[in-house]
N, C-alpha and C positions, 0 to 999 in steps of 0.2 A: 721826668726829670730830665731837662737841659743838661748839656753836653758844651761844656767849655772849655776844653783842648787846648787851642791853640793859647789862652790866656794863661793856663796852666805853663806851657812852654815860654814863656813871654815872662814869666814870671821873675826876679831880680833884676829888668831888663829895663834899659829908658824904653820901651816900646808897648810895656804893660800895661796900661793906661786905655792909650790908642786902642790896639787890642782888644782889649776886656769891653770897652764903648764900641767897636765895632758887632762882638761878636751880642753883643745886648741885642743892640738895638735888630741883628738878624735874627733874634730868637720870636718877634712879633708878638703882638697881645696875646695867644695862645697862652703859651707859657710865661710869660706877667699876669702877677696880680691887679690886671689895667682897672679891670671891673671894677672891683673894692674899691680902688683906689679917686673914684669919682667922686669930682666936688660939684659941677654943673650937669652933665650932658647925663643921659640913662643909660646910653650904649656906647663902647670904649671902640676906635676905628680901629687898622691894623697898616693903617698908611700916617707916614712923615713921624714915626717912633723916633727919640732925641733919647739916646745917654748923658748924662755928666757925672762922674766919677765924684764924687765927694769925699772920701777918705778908704783908706786899704789897710788892713794891720795881716799880720800873720802869726798863725797857730801850727802848732806841730806837722798838726795833719789836714791841716784845710789854710784856703786865703779867703780872709771877708771882704766885703765892702758894701758899702753902702754907695746906693746911687741913686739919684732923680732924674728920675722919666719925667718927658715932655711927650704927651702926644695929643691927639684930638677926642672928642667925643660928636654926638649928636644928640638931640630930645626927640626918641622914637614915637613917631604919632602911631595911627590906627590906619595910616595908609590909606581913608578915606576921601572921596573928593569932594568934600566938605569941611576937610580937616587942616582947623586953624594953627594946627603947630606946627611951628616953621620948622627947618629941615638946614639950618644953618649947624657950621664946624663950629662948635667949642673947644678953646685951646685947657688943656688938663695939665695937670702934673702931681705927681707922687712921688716917693721914695721907698725904694727898695734894699732889702736886705739880703745880701747873698752868702753862703756859706761854702765856699768850689772844693770839693776834695783832689787834695791835690796829687794824687796819685791817679783816682779813675778820670777827674775833673767834671765830674756830675755835680751840680749844680742846685741845694736849695736857696728857691728864691718865696719873699714871703714879703708882703706887706711893712714896711717900716713906721716905725713907733709913733712919728711927727706928721704922717700922714693923713692927712684928712680926707673922708667917703664917708 
């Protein structure tokens, strides 16, 4: 489970959204459900990950955030010499829902309801 401690410390300040965005972008594809959010490619890449904070709210013990994630994917072929599959990168987008525990900073991450994939 990812830990977003800096974001919890920044909660309630003007720096919160930037801090959360930076921490999410630093998580990488393995901590985010990008593979499940694919729309055009078959493999989510761990480079050029960009996060956009769409909404945040507070509960007594947690911070909730809806985040748009821009990332790249490829259509993975068989890597054979005569494989006609292009290795072009595709631009992808999905939304994730984060629930960040205000005490520990541990974040539950799930693919958002509005994501395609």
